[in-house]
C-alpha positions in Angstrom: -35.7 2.0 -18.2 -32.4 0.7 -19.7 -31.1 4.3 -20.1 -31.8 5.1 -16.4 -30.1 1.8 -15.3 -27.0 2.5 -17.4 -26.8 6.1 -15.9 -27.1 4.7 -12.4 -24.3 2.3 -13.1 -22.1 5.2 -14.1 -23.3 7.6 -11.3 -23.0 5.2 -8.3 -19.1 5.0 -8.5 -18.8 8.8 -8.7 -21.2 9.2 -5.8 -19.1 6.7 -3.8 -15.9 8.7 -4.6 -17.7 12.0 -3.7 -18.9 10.9 -0.3 -16.1 8.6 0.8 -13.0 10.3 -0.8 -13.5 13.9 -2.0 -15.6 15.1 0.9 -13.3 13.6 3.6 -10.3 14.9 1.7 -11.9 18.4 1.7 -12.5 18.2 5.4 -8.9 17.2 6.1 -7.6 19.9 3.8 -9.8 22.4 5.7 -8.3 21.4 9.0 -4.8 21.7 7.6 -5.5 25.4 6.9 -6.6 25.9 10.5 -4.6 26.9 13.6 -4.1 24.8 16.7 -6.3 25.7 19.6 -7.0 24.5 23.1 -10.5 23.3 22.4 -12.5 20.3 21.2 -11.8 19.7 18.4 -8.3 21.2 19.0 -8.2 23.7 16.1 -9.8 27.0 15.0 -12.5 26.2 12.4 -12.3 27.8 9.0 -14.8 27.9 6.2 -17.7 28.2 8.5 -21.2 29.2 7.3 -21.0 32.5 9.2 -18.3 34.9 8.1 -17.2 32.7 5.2 -15.4 35.5 3.4 -13.7 36.7 6.5 -12.4 33.2 7.2 -11.3 32.9 3.6 -9.2 36.0 3.9 -7.5 34.6 7.0 -6.4 31.3 5.5 -2.7 30.6 5.6 -0.4 27.8 4.7 1.7 28.0 7.9 1.3 24.3 8.6 2.7 23.4 5.2 5.6 25.8 5.6 6.3 24.2 9.0 6.6 20.8 7.3 9.4 22.1 5.0 11.3 23.5 8.0 11.3 20.4 10.2 13.4 17.6 8.8 11.4 15.0 10.8 8.6 15.0 8.3 10.8 14.8 5.2 12.8 11.9 6.7 9.5 10.2 7.6 8.2 10.5 4.0 11.5 9.3 2.5 11.8 6.4 5.0 8.2 5.3 4.3 8.7 5.4 0.5 11.9 3.3 0.8 10.4 0.7 3.1 7.3 0.5 1.0 9.3 0.1 -2.2 11.5 -2.6 -0.8 8.6 -4.4 0.6 6.7 -4.2 -2.7 9.7 -5.6 -4.6 10.0 -8.5 -2.1 6.3 -9.2 -2.4 6.6 -9.3 -6.2 9.5 -11.7 -6.0 7.5 -14.1 -3.8 4.1 -13.6 -5.3 5.1 -14.1 -9.0 6.1 -17.8 -8.7 3.0 -18.4 -6.6 0.7 -16.8 -9.1 2.5 -18.5 -12.0 2.2 -21.9 -10.3 -1.5 -21.3 -9.6 -2.1 -20.3 -13.3 -0.4 -23.4 -14.6 -2.0 -25.7 -12.1 -4.8 -28.1 -13.2 -8.2 -26.3 -13.5 -9.8 -28.5 -10.9 -7.5 -27.4 -8.1 -7.2 -23.7 -8.9 -10.2 -22.7 -6.8 -8.6 -24.4 -3.8 -5.3 -22.7 -4.4 -7.1 -19.4 -4.7 -8.9 -20.0 -1.4 -5.6 -20.8 0.3 -4.3 -17.4 -0.8 -7.4 -15.6 0.6 -7.5 -17.7 3.7 -5.4 -15.3 5.9 -8.0 -12.6 5.5 -10.3 -14.8 7.6 -8.2 -13.9 10.6 -8.0 -10.4 12.1 -5.1 -8.4 10.7 -4.0 -7.4 14.2 -3.9 -10.9 15.4 -1.8 -12.0 12.5 0.7 -9.2 13.2 0.8 -10.1 16.9 1.5 -13.7 15.9 4.7 -12.5 14.2 5.9 -11.0 17.5 5.7 -14.5 19.0 7.6 -15.9 16.0 10.4 -13.2 15.7 11.2 -12.4 19.3 14.5 -13.6 20.7 12.8 -16.5 22.6 10.3 -17.0 19.8 9.5 -20.0 17.6 12.0 -19.0 14.8 15.0 -18.8 17.1 14.0 -22.0 19.0 13.9 -23.9 15.7 17.2 -22.5 14.5 18.9 -23.1 17.9 17.5 -26.7 18.0 18.8 -27.5 14.6 22.2 -26.0 15.3 22.1 -23.4 12.5 22.8 -20.6 15.0 24.5 -20.5 18.4 22.6 -17.5 19.9 19.2 -16.0 19.2 18.9 -13.6 16.3 17.7 -10.1 16.9 14.9 -9.6 14.3 12.1 -8.0 16.2 12.2 -4.2 16.4 14.3 -4.0 13.2 13.5 -3.1 9.6 13.7 -6.8 8.7 10.7 -7.4 10.9 8.8 -4.6 9.2 9.6 -6.1 5.7 8.4 -9.5 6.9 5.2 -8.1 8.3 4.3 -6.0 5.3 5.2 -8.7 2.8 3.2 -11.3 4.7 0.2 -9.0 5.2 -0.1 -7.7 1.7 1.1 -10.7 -0.3 -2.4 -11.7 -1.4 -2.9 -8.3 -2.9 0.1 -9.0 -5.1 -0.8 -12.6 -5.9 -4.4 -12.0 -7.0 -3.8 -9.5 -9.8 -0.8 -11.5 -11.0 -2.9 -14.7 -11.1 -5.6 -12.8 -13.0 -3.2 -11.8 -15.7 -1.3 -15.1 -15.9 -4.5 -17.2 -15.9 -5.8 -15.4 -19.0 -2.5 -15.7 -20.9 -2.3 -17.9 -24.0 0.4 -20.5 -23.2 0.5 -21.7 -26.7 2.7 -18.7 -27.4 5.3 -20.2 -25.0 5.1 -23.5 -26.8 5.5 -21.8 -30.2 8.6 -19.9 -28.9 10.2 -23.1 -27.6 9.5 -24.9 -30.9 11.4 -22.1 -32.6 14.4 -22.7 -30.4 13.8 -20.0 -27.7 15.2 -21.1 -24.3 12.6 -21.2 -21.5 14.2 -18.2 -19.6 14.2 -16.1 -22.7 10.6 -17.1 -23.5 9.6 -16.0 -20.0 11.2 -12.6 -20.3 10.1 -12.0 -23.8 6.5 -13.4 -23.6 5.2 -14.3 -20.2 6.5 -11.3 -18.2 5.4 -8.6 -20.7 1.9 -10.1 -20.9 1.7 -10.1 -17.1 2.7 -6.4 -16.7 -0.9 -5.2 -16.1 -1.0 -7.6 -13.1 2.5 -6.6 -12.0 1.5 -2.9 -12.0 -1.8 -3.5 -10.3 -0.3 -5.7 -7.6 2.6 -3.2 -6.9 0.1 -0.4 -6.5 -2.1 -2.4 -4.2 0.9 -3.2 -2.0 2.9 0.0 -2.2 0.1 2.5 -1.6 -1.1 1.1 1.8 2.4 0.2 2.8 3.5 3.8 2.6 1.0 4.8 5.2 1.2 1.7 7.3 1.1 2.2 11.1 0.3 -1.0 12.9 3.2 -3.1 11.4 5.9 -0.6 12.1 4.6 0.2 15.5 4.4 -3.5 16.6 7.3 -5.1 14.7 9.6 -2.1 14.2 9.7 -0.6 17.6 9.8 3.0 18.8 12.8 4.0 16.7 11.1 3.2 13.3 10.4 6.4 11.4 7.4 6.1 9.1 4.8 8.7 8.1 2.0 6.6 9.6 3.5 6.7 13.1 4.3 10.4 12.6 0.6 11.1 11.9 -0.4 9.1 14.9 1.9 11.1 17.2 0.7 14.4 15.8 -2.9 13.5 16.2 -3.0 11.7 19.5 0.1 12.7 21.4 0.7 16.3 20.3 -2.9 16.8 19.4 -1.8 19.1 16.6 -4.6 18.3 14.1 -3.8 21.1 11.6 -0.2 19.9 11.1 -1.1 16.2 11.0 -3.8 17.1 8.4 -1.2 18.8 6.3 1.0 15.8 6.6 -1.9 13.6 5.4 -2.8 15.9 2.5 0.8 15.9 1.2 1.0 12.1 1.6 -2.2 11.7 -0.4 -0.9 14.0 -3.1 2.4 12.2 -3.3 0.6 8.9 -3.9 -2.2 10.1 -6.2 -0.2 12.4 -8.6 2.2 9.6 -9.8 -0.7 7.3 -10.3 -2.6 9.8 -12.3 0.5 10.5 -14.4 1.0 6.8 -15.0 -2.6 6.2 -16.0 -2.5 9.2 -18.4 0.6 7.9 -20.0 -0.9 4.4 -20.2 -4.0 5.7 -21.8 -2.0 7.7 -24.4 0.1 4.5 -25.2 -3.1 2.5 -25.7 -4.5 5.2 -28.1 -1.3 5.2 -30.1 -1.3 1.4 -30.2 -4.8 1.6 -31.9 
């Protein structure tokens, strides 16, 4: 019975990946090899049960070639990666002091602080993004406060800019950065810091030589949890960034629902997924080799 239970524990995650990742990815990849058609769905099916080998011989990668010929998609990829990278860096700068303060707080109030970090998830993501429109618009709360205090003489134009996108992404994904950092910092042995200070190490040097290296697993996990969804983000750029914002999520939306070009949009999605997965796999492989060498 124990052997069966242990096998089920191992099999269930693989079944989850099979049904909710590999099979959907295979379907999207299949559509990306199809041709656009005036039909429902709007593409010519391939890999059907009938005429499988005929369909296999007719497969082509025209949609992927098209992506290399149109600069729109390349610019969308680059813009998405840059915006996601900057947002991830800003989230790390904000989240690290929060997580550090939570980890050093008295044990009795840590659950309360943890609940406050998770609290925004109790409200709809869409409502929270719409709330930032009311805050950042020219006649919004932020400009009213700044004008009333005399800090500015005229309203700031923040909405429909990249600054608004950074604010929206950092705010929305900040808990995903705080929680892994808190998990790493909370387990750290702070007697190492005390020993370093007793030996004459300044607090800043002790932080960079002891605290930060020990928290690197949380830093890496948090950066991945923020960067990966931020690259494909659609709602925040659409609502806070305006129509001129170029990100791959909006490009996918336009191809699917405006142009109804499912094959090209599927090719865009496949390349985006590969761009995100391949570096992660390379990093995990390098990390595994480093751990083996450390042993």
